[in-house]
C-alpha positions as CSV (number, residue, x, y, z in Angstrom):
1,M,51.3,67.4,36.4
2,K,53.6,69.0,33.8
3,P,54.3,67.0,30.7
4,D,58.1,67.2,31.2
5,N,57.7,65.8,34.7
6,L,55.6,63.1,33.6
7,E,58.1,62.1,30.8
8,K,61.0,62.2,33.4
9,R,58.9,59.9,35.6
10,I,58.1,57.5,32.9
11,A,61.8,57.5,31.9
12,R,62.9,56.7,35.5
13,E,60.4,53.7,35.6
14,S,61.5,52.5,32.5
15,T,65.2,52.5,33.6
16,K,64.1,50.8,36.8
17,A,62.3,48.3,35.0
18,E,65.4,47.7,32.8
19,F,67.7,47.4,35.7
20,K,65.5,44.9,37.4
21,Q,65.4,42.8,34.3
22,K,69.2,43.0,33.8
23,A,69.6,41.8,37.4
24,K,67.2,38.9,36.7
25,D,69.2,38.1,33.6
26,F,72.5,38.2,35.5
27,L,71.2,35.9,38.2
28,G,69.8,33.5,35.5
29,D,73.3,33.4,33.7
30,A,75.0,33.1,37.2
31,K,72.9,30.0,37.6
32,I,73.8,28.5,34.3
33,Y,77.6,29.2,34.9
34,M,77.4,27.9,38.4
35,N,75.7,24.7,37.1
36,Q,78.3,24.3,34.4
37,W,81.3,24.3,36.8
38,I,80.1,23.1,40.2
39,N,79.3,19.7,39.1
40,P,82.7,18.8,37.8
41,A,84.4,20.5,40.5
42,A,82.3,18.6,43.1
43,F,83.2,15.5,41.2
44,V,86.9,15.9,41.5
45,A,86.7,17.1,45.3
46,A,84.4,14.1,46.4
47,T,86.3,11.4,44.5
48,N,89.7,12.7,46.0
49,A,88.0,12.8,49.5
50,A,87.0,9.3,48.9
51,Y,90.4,8.1,47.8
52,L,92.1,9.7,50.6
53,W,89.6,8.1,53.1
54,G,90.1,4.7,51.5
55,A,93.9,5.1,51.6
56,D,93.6,6.0,55.3
57,Q,91.9,2.8,55.9
58,A,94.3,0.8,53.8
59,L,97.4,2.4,55.5
60,D,96.0,2.0,58.9
61,F,98.0,-1.2,59.5
62,V,101.2,0.2,58.2
63,S,101.0,3.4,60.1
64,R,99.6,2.3,63.3
65,E,100.2,-1.5,63.9
66,I,103.8,-1.8,62.7
67,E,106.6,-0.8,65.3
68,R,107.0,3.0,65.3
69,G,110.5,2.9,64.4
70,N,109.9,1.5,60.9
71,G,109.4,4.8,59.7
72,L,110.8,3.8,56.4
73,A,108.0,1.6,55.6
74,S,105.7,4.2,56.4
75,A,107.6,6.4,54.0
76,A,107.2,3.9,51.3
77,S,103.7,3.7,51.8
78,Y,103.1,7.3,51.6
79,L,105.1,7.4,48.5
80,L,102.8,4.8,47.1
81,L,99.7,6.9,48.2
82,G,101.1,10.1,46.5
83,A,101.7,8.1,43.3
84,G,98.3,6.6,43.5
85,L,96.7,9.9,43.9
86,V,98.5,11.4,40.8
87,A,97.5,8.5,38.8
88,A,94.0,8.6,40.0
89,N,93.7,12.4,38.9
90,V,95.9,12.4,35.8
91,G,94.6,9.0,34.8
92,V,95.9,5.8,33.3
93,K,95.8,4.7,29.6
94,I,93.6,1.6,29.0
95,K,93.2,0.5,25.5
96,G,94.5,3.7,24.2
97,Q,92.2,5.7,26.2
98,R,93.0,7.6,29.4
99,I,90.7,7.2,32.3
100,G,90.9,9.1,35.6
101,I,89.3,11.8,37.9
102,L,90.2,14.6,35.8
103,Q,88.9,13.0,32.6
104,G,85.7,12.2,34.2
105,A,85.4,15.8,35.4
106,K,86.1,16.9,31.9
107,K,83.4,14.9,30.4
108,I,81.1,16.2,32.9
109,Y,82.1,19.8,32.0
110,E,81.9,19.4,28.3
111,K,78.4,17.7,28.7
112,N,77.1,20.8,30.9
113,K,78.9,23.2,28.5
114,K,77.2,22.0,25.5
115,K,73.8,22.0,27.3
116,Y,74.0,25.5,28.7
117,H,75.6,26.8,25.3
118,D,72.7,25.4,23.5
119,M,70.4,27.0,26.0
120,R,72.0,30.5,25.7
121,E,71.9,30.1,21.8
122,R,68.1,29.5,22.1
123,L,67.6,32.2,24.4
124,R,69.5,34.5,22.3
125,K,67.6,33.7,19.2
126,N,64.2,33.8,21.2
127,P,64.6,36.6,24.1
128,R,61.1,36.1,25.2
129,E,61.6,32.5,26.1
130,R,64.1,33.7,28.8
131,H,61.2,34.8,31.0
132,S,58.7,32.1,30.2
133,E,57.5,30.0,33.1
134,K,58.8,27.0,31.5
135,E,62.3,28.1,31.0
136,K,62.4,29.6,34.7
137,Q,61.3,26.0,35.9
138,M,64.0,24.3,33.8
139,R,66.7,26.6,35.3
140,R,65.2,26.4,39.0
141,R,65.4,22.6,38.4
142,D,68.9,22.7,37.3
143,F,69.9,24.9,40.0
144,I,68.2,22.7,42.8
145,K,70.2,19.6,41.1
146,T,73.4,21.6,41.6
147,G,72.7,22.3,45.1
148,I,72.0,18.6,45.7
149,V,75.4,17.7,44.2
150,G,77.0,20.2,46.6
151,L,75.3,18.7,49.7
152,A,76.4,15.5,48.4
153,M,80.0,16.6,48.3
154,L,79.7,18.1,51.9
155,G,78.2,14.6,53.0
156,T,81.0,12.8,51.5
157,F,83.4,14.9,53.3
158,Y,81.5,14.5,56.6
159,A,80.9,10.6,56.0
160,T,84.6,10.2,55.4
161,D,85.6,12.2,58.3
162,F,87.7,14.3,55.9
163,K,89.4,16.5,58.6
164,G,90.2,13.4,60.7
165,T,91.7,11.8,57.8
166,M,93.9,14.8,57.0
167,D,94.9,15.0,60.7
168,R,95.9,11.4,60.7
169,F,98.1,11.8,57.7
170,S,99.7,14.8,59.4
171,Y,100.2,12.8,62.6
172,D,101.7,9.9,60.8
173,A,104.0,12.1,58.7
174,H,106.4,12.6,61.6
175,R,107.1,8.9,61.6
176,V,107.8,9.1,57.7
177,S,110.2,11.9,58.4
178,D,111.9,9.6,61.1
179,G,112.1,6.8,58.5
180,V,113.6,8.8,55.9
181,K,116.2,10.3,58.4
182,G,117.1,6.8,59.4
183,F,117.5,5.5,56.0
184,V,119.8,8.3,55.0
185,N,122.0,8.2,58.0
186,S,122.4,4.4,57.2
187,F,124.7,5.5,54.1
188,A,126.8,7.9,56.3
189,R,130.6,7.5,56.0
190,P,131.7,4.7,58.4
191,E,133.7,5.8,61.6
192,S,137.4,5.3,61.1
193,T,139.2,2.7,63.4
194,E,140.7,5.4,65.4
195,S,137.3,7.2,65.9
196,K,135.9,3.8,67.1
197,A,138.8,3.2,69.6
198,R,138.2,6.6,71.0
199,Q,134.5,6.0,71.4
200,K,135.2,2.6,73.0
201,K,137.7,4.2,75.4
202,K,135.1,6.9,76.4
203,G,132.5,4.2,76.8
204,N,134.7,2.1,79.2
205,A,135.5,5.3,81.2
206,D,131.8,6.0,81.6
207,N,130.9,2.6,82.8
208,A,133.8,2.8,85.4
209,E,132.4,6.0,86.7
210,I,129.0,4.5,87.0
211,R,130.6,1.4,88.9
212,L,132.3,3.6,91.1
213,T,129.2,5.6,92.1
214,I,127.2,2.7,93.1
215,Q,126.8,2.7,96.9
216,S,125.8,-0.4,98.8
217,P,122.6,1.2,100.3
218,R,121.3,1.3,96.9
219,T,121.5,-2.5,96.4
220,G,119.1,-3.3,99.4
221,P,117.6,-5.3,101.2
222,F,114.4,-3.8,100.1
223,E,111.0,-4.9,101.4
224,V,108.4,-6.9,99.2
225,P,104.8,-5.9,99.6
226,A,102.9,-8.6,101.4
227,Y,100.7,-9.4,98.2
228,L,103.6,-9.9,96.1
229,R,105.5,-12.5,98.2
230,G,105.5,-16.2,97.4
231,K,104.5,-15.0,93.7
232,N,106.5,-15.7,90.5
233,I,107.2,-12.3,89.2
234,N,110.0,-13.2,86.8
235,G,108.1,-12.2,83.6
236,N,106.0,-9.7,82.0
237,L,108.6,-6.9,82.7
238,Y,108.3,-7.4,86.5
239,G,111.7,-9.2,86.6
240,D,113.3,-6.6,84.3
241,Y,112.1,-3.9,86.5
242,T,113.1,-5.3,89.8
243,G,115.8,-7.8,89.1
244,I,113.9,-10.5,91.0
245,H,114.2,-13.8,89.3
246,G,111.7,-16.4,90.3
247,V,109.4,-16.2,93.4
248,A,109.5,-13.1,95.6
249,G,110.5,-13.4,99.1
250,D,110.0,-10.9,101.9
251,T,113.0,-8.8,100.8
252,F,115.2,-8.5,97.7
253,N,118.6,-7.0,96.7
254,T,119.1,-5.4,93.4
255,D,121.7,-2.8,92.2
256,F,119.2,-0.6,90.4
257,A,121.9,1.3,88.5
258,N,123.0,-1.8,86.7
259,Q,119.3,-2.8,86.3
260,L,118.5,0.5,84.7
261,A,121.4,-0.1,82.3
262,K,120.2,-3.6,81.6
263,L,116.8,-2.1,80.7
264,W,118.0,0.3,78.3
265,D,120.5,-2.2,76.7
266,K,117.5,-4.5,76.3
267,K,115.7,-1.9,74.5
268,I,118.6,-1.1,72.2
269,S,119.2,-4.6,71.6
270,R,115.7,-5.3,70.4
271,M,116.1,-2.3,68.2
272,K,119.3,-3.7,66.7
273,S,117.7,-7.1,66.2
274,K,115.2,-5.4,63.8
275,G,117.8,-3.5,61.9
276,E,116.7,-0.3,63.5
277,R,119.0,2.8,64.4
278,N,118.1,5.8,66.7
279,S,120.9,7.9,67.8
280,T,118.7,9.8,70.3
281,V,117.8,6.7,72.0
282,M,121.5,6.0,72.6
283,E,122.1,9.4,73.7
284,A,119.0,9.0,76.2
285,R,120.4,6.0,77.5
286,D,123.6,7.2,78.5
287,N,122.3,10.3,80.0
288,A,119.7,8.3,82.1
289,V,122.1,5.8,83.3
290,K,124.7,8.2,84.1
291,E,122.4,10.8,85.9
292,Y,120.8,8.1,88.0
293,S,124.1,6.4,88.8
294,S,125.6,9.7,90.1
295,T,122.6,10.4,92.3
296,R,123.7,9.1,95.8
297,N,120.5,9.4,97.4
298,P,117.4,8.8,95.1
299,T,114.3,10.2,96.2
300,R,112.6,7.3,97.9
301,M,108.9,7.7,98.6
302,T,105.6,5.9,98.9
303,L,103.0,5.6,96.3
304,D,100.7,8.0,98.4
305,Q,103.4,10.4,98.3
306,Y,103.7,10.0,94.6
307,V,100.0,10.6,94.3
308,E,100.3,13.8,96.1
309,Q,103.0,14.9,93.9
310,A,100.6,14.3,90.9
311,D,97.9,16.3,92.6
312,K,100.3,19.3,93.1
313,S,101.1,19.2,89.4
314,I,97.5,19.4,88.6
315,D,96.8,22.2,90.8
316,F,99.9,24.0,89.3
317,V,98.7,23.6,85.8
318,S,95.2,24.5,86.6
319,Q,96.4,27.9,88.4
320,N,98.5,28.8,85.6
321,I,97.0,27.8,82.2
322,N,95.4,30.5,80.1
323,W,92.2,28.8,79.0
324,N,91.6,31.3,76.2
325,D,94.7,30.2,74.7
326,V,93.7,26.7,74.8
327,A,90.5,27.5,73.0
328,R,92.4,29.4,70.4
329,L,95.1,26.5,69.9
330,K,92.2,23.6,69.8
331,G,89.7,25.6,67.9
332,L,87.2,25.5,70.7
333,S,84.0,27.5,71.1
334,S,83.1,28.9,74.4
335,S,80.6,26.2,75.4
336,E,83.1,23.6,74.2
337,L,85.9,25.2,76.4
338,K,83.5,25.2,79.4
339,L,82.9,21.5,78.9
340,V,86.6,20.7,78.6
341,K,87.4,22.8,81.7
342,S,84.8,20.8,83.6
343,I,86.2,17.5,82.8
344,A,89.8,18.7,83.2
345,G,88.7,20.0,86.6
346,M,87.5,16.4,87.7
347,M,90.9,14.7,87.2
348,T,93.0,13.9,90.4
349,G,96.6,12.4,91.1
350,K,95.1,9.0,91.5
351,D,93.4,9.3,88.1
352,L,96.8,10.1,86.6
353,L,98.6,7.3,88.2
354,A,95.8,4.8,86.8
355,Y,96.8,6.1,83.4
356,C,100.5,5.7,84.3
357,L,100.0,2.1,85.5
358,T,98.3,1.5,82.0
359,E,101.3,2.7,80.4
360,F,104.0,1.5,82.8
361,M,102.9,-2.1,84.2
362,P,102.0,-5.1,82.2
363,D,99.4,-6.9,83.9
364,K,95.9,-6.2,82.4
365,N,93.9,-8.1,85.1
366,D,95.5,-7.5,88.3
367,G,95.5,-3.7,89.1
368,L,96.8,-4.2,92.8
369,K,99.8,-6.0,91.5
370,N,100.5,-3.3,89.2
371,K,100.0,-0.7,91.8
372,L,102.1,-2.3,94.5
373,M,104.9,-3.0,92.1
374,L,105.1,0.7,91.4
375,D,104.9,1.4,95.2
376,M,108.0,-1.0,95.7
377,L,110.1,0.7,93.0
378,L,109.4,4.0,94.4
379,R,110.3,3.0,98.0
380,S,113.5,0.9,96.9
381,A,114.8,2.6,93.7
382,G,113.3,5.9,94.1
383,R,111.4,8.2,91.7
384,E,114.4,8.8,89.6
385,Y,114.5,5.2,88.5
386,V,110.9,5.1,87.7
387,E,111.1,8.4,85.7
388,F,114.3,7.1,83.9
389,M,112.9,3.6,82.9
390,P,112.6,3.1,79.1
391,A,109.7,1.6,77.1
392,I,111.4,-1.6,76.1
393,Y,109.1,-2.6,73.3
394,D,109.0,0.9,71.6
395,S,111.7,2.0,69.2
396,M,111.3,5.7,69.9
397,T,113.0,7.7,72.6
398,S,110.2,6.9,75.0
399,F,110.8,6.6,78.9
400,G,109.4,7.4,82.3
401,P,106.2,6.7,84.2
402,Y,103.8,7.7,81.2
403,Q,106.1,6.4,78.4
404,F,105.7,9.5,76.5
405,T,107.2,9.8,72.8
406,S,107.4,12.7,70.6
407,Y,103.9,12.1,69.5
408,A,102.7,13.1,73.1
409,L,105.3,15.7,73.8
410,F,107.2,17.8,71.2
411,E,108.0,21.2,70.7
412,Q,110.5,22.7,68.0
413,G,110.3,26.1,66.5
414,S,106.5,26.9,65.7
415,E,105.6,23.3,65.7
416,A,104.1,21.7,68.8
417,R,102.2,18.5,69.3
418,G,100.2,16.9,72.2
419,A,101.0,18.1,75.8
420,S,103.4,20.6,74.2
421,L,100.5,22.5,72.4
422,I,98.7,22.9,75.7
423,N,102.1,24.0,77.2
424,K,101.9,27.1,75.0
425,A,98.9,28.3,77.2
426,L,101.3,28.5,80.1
427,P,103.4,31.6,81.1
428,D,106.9,31.2,79.8
429,S,108.3,30.8,83.4
430,K,106.0,28.1,84.0
431,K,106.4,25.8,80.9
432,I,107.9,22.4,81.0
433,P,110.5,21.1,78.4
434,G,109.4,20.4,74.9
435,S,110.9,16.8,74.8
436,V,110.7,13.9,77.1
437,I,114.5,14.0,77.5
438,G,114.1,17.4,79.5
439,L,111.4,16.1,81.9
440,R,112.4,15.9,85.5
441,G,110.3,15.2,88.7
442,N,106.8,16.6,88.6
443,D,107.3,17.6,84.9
444,H,106.0,14.0,84.0
445,H,102.8,14.4,85.8
446,K,102.3,18.0,84.4
447,A,103.0,16.7,80.9
448,A,100.4,13.8,81.5
449,Y,97.8,16.2,82.6
450,M,98.4,18.7,79.8
451,F,98.3,15.6,77.2
452,A,94.9,14.7,78.9
453,I,93.6,18.2,78.4
454,N,94.9,18.1,74.6
455,N,93.0,14.7,74.1
456,I,89.8,15.8,75.8
457,S,89.9,18.9,73.7
458,E,90.5,16.9,70.5
459,L,87.3,14.8,71.3
460,V,85.1,17.5,72.2
461,S,85.9,19.6,69.0
462,R,84.8,16.6,66.8
463,L,81.4,16.0,68.5
464,N,78.1,16.6,67.0
465,R,75.4,18.5,69.0
466,V,73.8,15.2,70.3
467,E,77.2,13.7,71.4
468,L,78.0,17.2,73.0
469,D,74.8,17.1,74.9
470,N,75.1,13.6,76.1
471,L,78.8,14.4,77.3
472,W,77.3,17.5,79.2
473,K,74.8,15.4,80.8
474,H,76.7,12.5,81.8
475,H,80.5,13.2,82.3
476,Q,80.1,13.9,86.1
477,K,78.8,10.4,86.6
478,N,81.3,8.7,84.3
479,K,84.8,9.5,85.4
480,I,86.1,6.0,84.9
481,A,85.0,6.1,81.3
482,L,86.9,9.5,80.8
483,V,90.2,8.1,82.4
484,Q,89.7,5.2,79.9
485,Y,89.3,7.4,77.0
486,I,92.5,9.5,78.0
487,A,94.6,6.2,78.4
488,T,93.3,4.8,75.1
489,A,93.7,8.2,73.2
490,H,97.4,8.2,74.3
491,N,97.9,4.9,72.5
492,K,95.5,5.2,69.4
493,P,93.8,8.7,69.4
494,K,91.7,7.8,66.2
495,D,90.2,4.5,67.6
496,A,89.7,6.3,71.1
497,I,87.8,9.1,69.6
498,K,85.6,6.6,67.5
499,A,84.9,4.6,70.7
500,A,84.0,7.8,72.7
501,R,81.7,8.9,70.0
502,L,80.0,5.6,69.8
503,W,79.5,5.5,73.6
504,L,78.2,9.1,73.7
505,A,75.9,8.4,70.8
506,H,74.3,5.6,72.8
507,G,73.6,8.0,75.7
508,C,76.4,6.7,77.9
509,K,74.1,3.9,78.8
510,T,76.8,1.2,78.2
511,K,80.5,1.1,79.4
512,Y,83.1,2.8,77.5
513,A,84.9,-0.6,76.8
514,Q,81.7,-1.8,75.0
515,S,82.3,0.6,72.4
516,C,86.0,0.0,72.0
517,S,87.5,-1.8,69.1
518,R,90.0,-4.9,69.7
519,R,92.8,-2.5,68.9
520,I,92.1,-0.6,72.3
521,L,90.0,-2.9,74.2
522,D,93.0,-4.1,76.4
523,Y,94.0,-0.5,77.0
524,A,90.4,0.3,78.2
525,V,90.0,-2.9,80.4
526,K,93.5,-2.5,81.9
527,T,92.8,1.2,82.7
528,A,89.5,0.1,84.4
529,V,91.3,-2.4,86.5
530,N,94.0,0.1,87.6
531,F,91.5,2.7,88.2
532,N,89.6,0.6,90.5
533,A,93.0,-0.5,92.4
534,M,94.0,3.2,92.9
535,Q,90.6,4.0,94.2
536,A,90.7,1.3,96.7
537,G,92.3,1.8,100.1
538,T,94.9,-0.9,99.8
539,G,98.2,-0.3,101.0
540,F,101.8,-1.8,100.9
541,H,100.9,-4.7,103.5
542,T,97.6,-5.6,101.8
543,T,97.4,-9.4,101.2
544,A,93.9,-9.6,99.5
545,R,93.3,-9.0,95.9
546,V,91.1,-6.2,95.0
547,E,88.0,-7.8,93.3
548,I,86.7,-5.8,90.3
549,P,83.0,-6.5,89.2
550,P,82.9,-7.3,85.6
551,E,80.0,-4.7,85.2
552,A,82.6,-2.0,86.3
553,L,84.6,-3.0,83.3
554,L,82.3,-4.3,80.6
555,G,78.8,-3.8,81.7
556,K,78.1,-7.4,82.4
557,A,74.8,-8.3,83.9
558,E,76.2,-10.4,86.6
559,S,78.9,-9.4,88.9
560,K,81.7,-11.6,90.4
561,A,81.0,-13.9,93.4
562,S,80.7,-11.7,96.6
563,A,83.2,-11.9,99.3
564,N,81.3,-14.4,101.3
565,Q,81.3,-16.8,98.3
566,A,85.1,-16.3,97.7
567,N,85.5,-19.1,100.4
568,E,83.6,-21.4,98.3
569,S,85.6,-21.4,95.2
570,Y,88.6,-23.5,93.9
571,L,91.4,-23.1,91.4
572,V,92.0,-25.2,88.2
573,T,95.2,-25.1,86.4
574,V,95.0,-24.9,82.5
575,K,96.7,-27.9,80.9
576,K,98.1,-28.1,77.3
577,G,95.5,-28.5,74.9
578,Q,92.8,-27.2,77.0
579,N,90.5,-24.4,76.0
580,L,87.7,-22.3,77.9
581,Y,84.9,-24.6,76.4
582,R,86.5,-27.7,77.8
583,I,87.2,-26.4,81.1
584,A,83.7,-24.8,81.5
585,L,82.2,-28.5,80.6
586,Q,84.5,-30.3,82.9
587,N,83.6,-27.9,85.9
588,K,79.8,-27.7,84.9
589,T,79.8,-24.1,84.1
590,S,79.8,-21.7,81.1
591,V,82.6,-20.0,79.2
592,Q,80.8,-16.7,79.9
593,K,81.0,-17.1,83.7
594,L,84.8,-18.5,83.5
595,K,85.5,-15.1,81.8
596,E,83.5,-13.1,84.3
597,W,85.1,-14.8,87.3
598,N,88.6,-14.5,86.0
599,N,88.6,-11.0,84.3
600,I,89.2,-12.5,80.8
601,Y,88.1,-10.5,77.6
602,D,88.9,-12.8,74.9
603,N,89.3,-16.6,74.4
604,N,93.0,-16.8,75.0
605,I,94.3,-18.9,77.9
606,K,97.7,-20.5,78.2
607,P,99.1,-23.7,79.9
608,G,99.8,-23.1,83.4
609,Q,97.3,-20.3,84.1
610,K,95.1,-20.5,87.1
611,L,91.4,-20.1,86.8
612,R,88.9,-19.6,89.7
613,I,85.5,-21.5,89.7
614,Y,82.8,-20.6,92.0
615,R,80.7,-23.2,93.6
616,G,76.8,-22.5,93.5
617,K,77.3,-20.1,90.6
618,Q,77.3,-22.7,87.8
């Protein structure tokens, strides 16, 4: 080998060795800088995540439990939240010293900076130490510590369900917006006397027009279902819906146009008594009453026919929806989308109507009563009446069989929520309106089905691997649980998702209702009762109540007495001052059995309530 070639080779090897060494030094310095910065950054991120999670829990009562119309209260709460977040980060002065998240992060940074500055100085003075085994171990140990801090930060985000927390803040922000708008509008310039006179005159003219268009056939007589005859249905909204006051006979007479106006007026009156204003509700009231009153021949139909319309609506959406768009809109993987499609494909018109009854009818123990009441309204007042009936105890613009609000159906510009988000996956010519005010006829069923798809997608996107596997394995055999989830998610999505995840974590071995918190338990139980009533082959002339075994609702070990034992029972009437324990003692049975026999899921009973006792089952 020539000397010059040997020199070149040695030079190349030397250069290569220097490059490797420089790369190692660079990585070493990078670890030092990473250790210096990641700890304080992780501290800031983790503490803020924990703060927001805690704030979400603290504000849960304000944002979920108070009436939705009290948006101003929510706005004030969120202002306090923002002020608290700023104060926590910027810090507050205590005895002349500022204490806060950023101050804590700064101290961590300065400590790290001094530590690593000293290390770099030592290595600069003693370059050989850089490559000593002891020094490598120290840097490796520090790097591992930093990695653990990073994982702990991710763990904090997971444990506090940070994404869910942010979603909930976004969800509730719409209520804040409504509250602020209402507050600003309350300071608007008062109408002049002349303007008020014009409005009053216009209102009187509208009422005159309504009265003129009421035709006698609309007032009855209408047939009462056999099961409801002889029952006192004046209460729990049934009297408001039907105009029947007291015990129901074989037939009844009601002016449904006036009854619809009374329902809306009751809603508005309740809002005014709470100091709430909502011009959209007033407008919806006028439109609903006027449109129904001008309909000379409302579309009267049976409940079975209404179920058929719901089935047709499901088929319509299924045939026109672009599932790839659903995956994109909801952030679903291909396997998650497949599961959502499978669950959505199980839904039928009866399932939607069970969900409808939970929203629309008040009785949480008697599904047959709810079902036949809807049947009676459809036969007498027509579907238009049902689809214009307001949610009396909701201060938002909410009406129709599924009692939709803007949380369930809303689209304005690029913003869409709930059913409206899934509506984006339909062709333009097949889309439904982006507000409950625009819904007519089968649009209500389509919106309900799309809202169900939205909530199913929301659940599936949040599941871990074990929960997803369990849902894949068991969803076909747990249809009632899925309908319960859909109904509870309509009212309190956060709690419904928690309940579903808990149910799935236990391998679907319990009943869905057993995983529900008290906030949604009544919705879950009521939906199960309505689901079983819809599945039962009971018609308009049914006289016997549909008996629902408790294990179908809450997974109790024992079922209700069989049909043969039903004749061996008697009723007791709850007297003032009595409780379940005293009644159980007097009748030689247990509180647990009293609850099972009478579909009671808490300890609340009231004077005059009738309880069934079964002989031989004490």
